[in-house]
N, C-alpha and C positions, 0 to 999 in steps of 0.2 A: 587475465581479466576475470576476476572472481565474480563480477556482476552477471556474467552469463550463467554461472552455476546457481547464483541467487535467483535469477529469472526462471531457471528450470525447476528449482524447488518451489518457487511461488506458483508456477503453473500447475505443479502437482496438487498443491493445496486448492487452487481455483478449480481444477478439473474435478476434484473430489466434491467440492461444494456444488458444482454444476450437475454432477451425476446424482447427488442426493436430492436435488430439486427437479430432476428430469429435464434440465434445460437443453435447448438445441444449440445454444451459443452463449458467448459472453460479450456484452456490449462495452462495459467499462470496468476498470480496476482502479481503485484508489489506494495508494500507499502513503503512509506517513514515514518520513525518513529524517532522523535527527542528524545534525552535523557531526556528532561523535559516534555514529554507528559504524564507521569504517566503509560506508558505501557511497559511491559517487553517483548522484542522481542522473547526471548527463550520460554516464556510461551505462547505467541501468536502462535508460530510455533507448539508447542505441542497441543494446543487446536484446531487448524485448522482442522485436519483430522476428529475429532469427530463432529465438527460443519458442515463440508462439506459433511458428509456421506448422501447419498440419494439425493444430489442436482446436478445441472449441473456442479458444481465445484468439485465433488467428486474425480476426478483424477487430479485436477489442482495442479501445483507447486506454492507454496507461497514463494515469494522472498521478503526479507525485507532489505531495504537500510537504513543506518543511515542518519538522516538529521543533518547538522551541526548547532551548536549554533552560532548565529551572533547577535551582539548588535550595537546600535547607541548611542553614547554619547550625552546626552542632553546639555552638557557644550561646547564641542568643535566640535561636529557634526561628528566625525570619526565613520565610519562603519567598524567593524572588527570581526573576529572570537573570540570566548570566550570559556572558560571552563564552564561546567554545574554548577560547584560549585564556580565559580569566574567570575561574570558578571561585571567586571570593565573595564574601557577604557584603552587599552594598550598605547594609545598616551599620555593621561594626568593623568591617574591614578584615575579619578573620579569614584565614585560608582554609580552615577546617570545615568544609561543607560536604554535604551528601548530595549526590546527583539524583534528582527526581525524574527528569526527562531530558531527552536530547540524544540518547544513545540507542533509540529504538528504530527498528525497521518493522513497521506494523501494517498488516493487511487490514485496512480500515473499512473498505466497502467493495462489494462485487455486484455489478448490475448484470443480471442474466436475461437471456432471450428465452422465453418459455413457449412451448407449443401453443399455437392459436393466438399468440400475442402479436403485436405490431411487427411486421416484417417476416412473420412465420409463414412457411409454405408447406403446409401439411395436406393430407387428402381433403377434397372438397367437403366431406361430411364433418370434418373437424372445424371448418371455418363457418362463420355466420353467413347467411345468404346475403348476396349483394343486392342493393336496391338502386 
């Protein structure tokens, strides 16, 4: 299951982002995964909690959005959506197309928990007074 190793690499990247921003945790991670990426989103979802255990992202929500397959025809220049198993130009029917998107695995967004933010539990002097 290479999705576990992908999750581990993803969490290294997320941890570096969190450390750069001095975050105390990670609330949400948004990935865009294309159908031609070689990654199975369901397996990625299942592997994530195991990989995230003991990290700043242990309680994070992993959201996965599908990335559309788009091609550009090398014959007529048309850019259009395509099906993962049919990368032909819908305008002229030519099979010589160039893939523009659909093979990516992209870290699109990371929502961090910052010190003093909602849900943060720092020393009282770091928190605003309660009224």
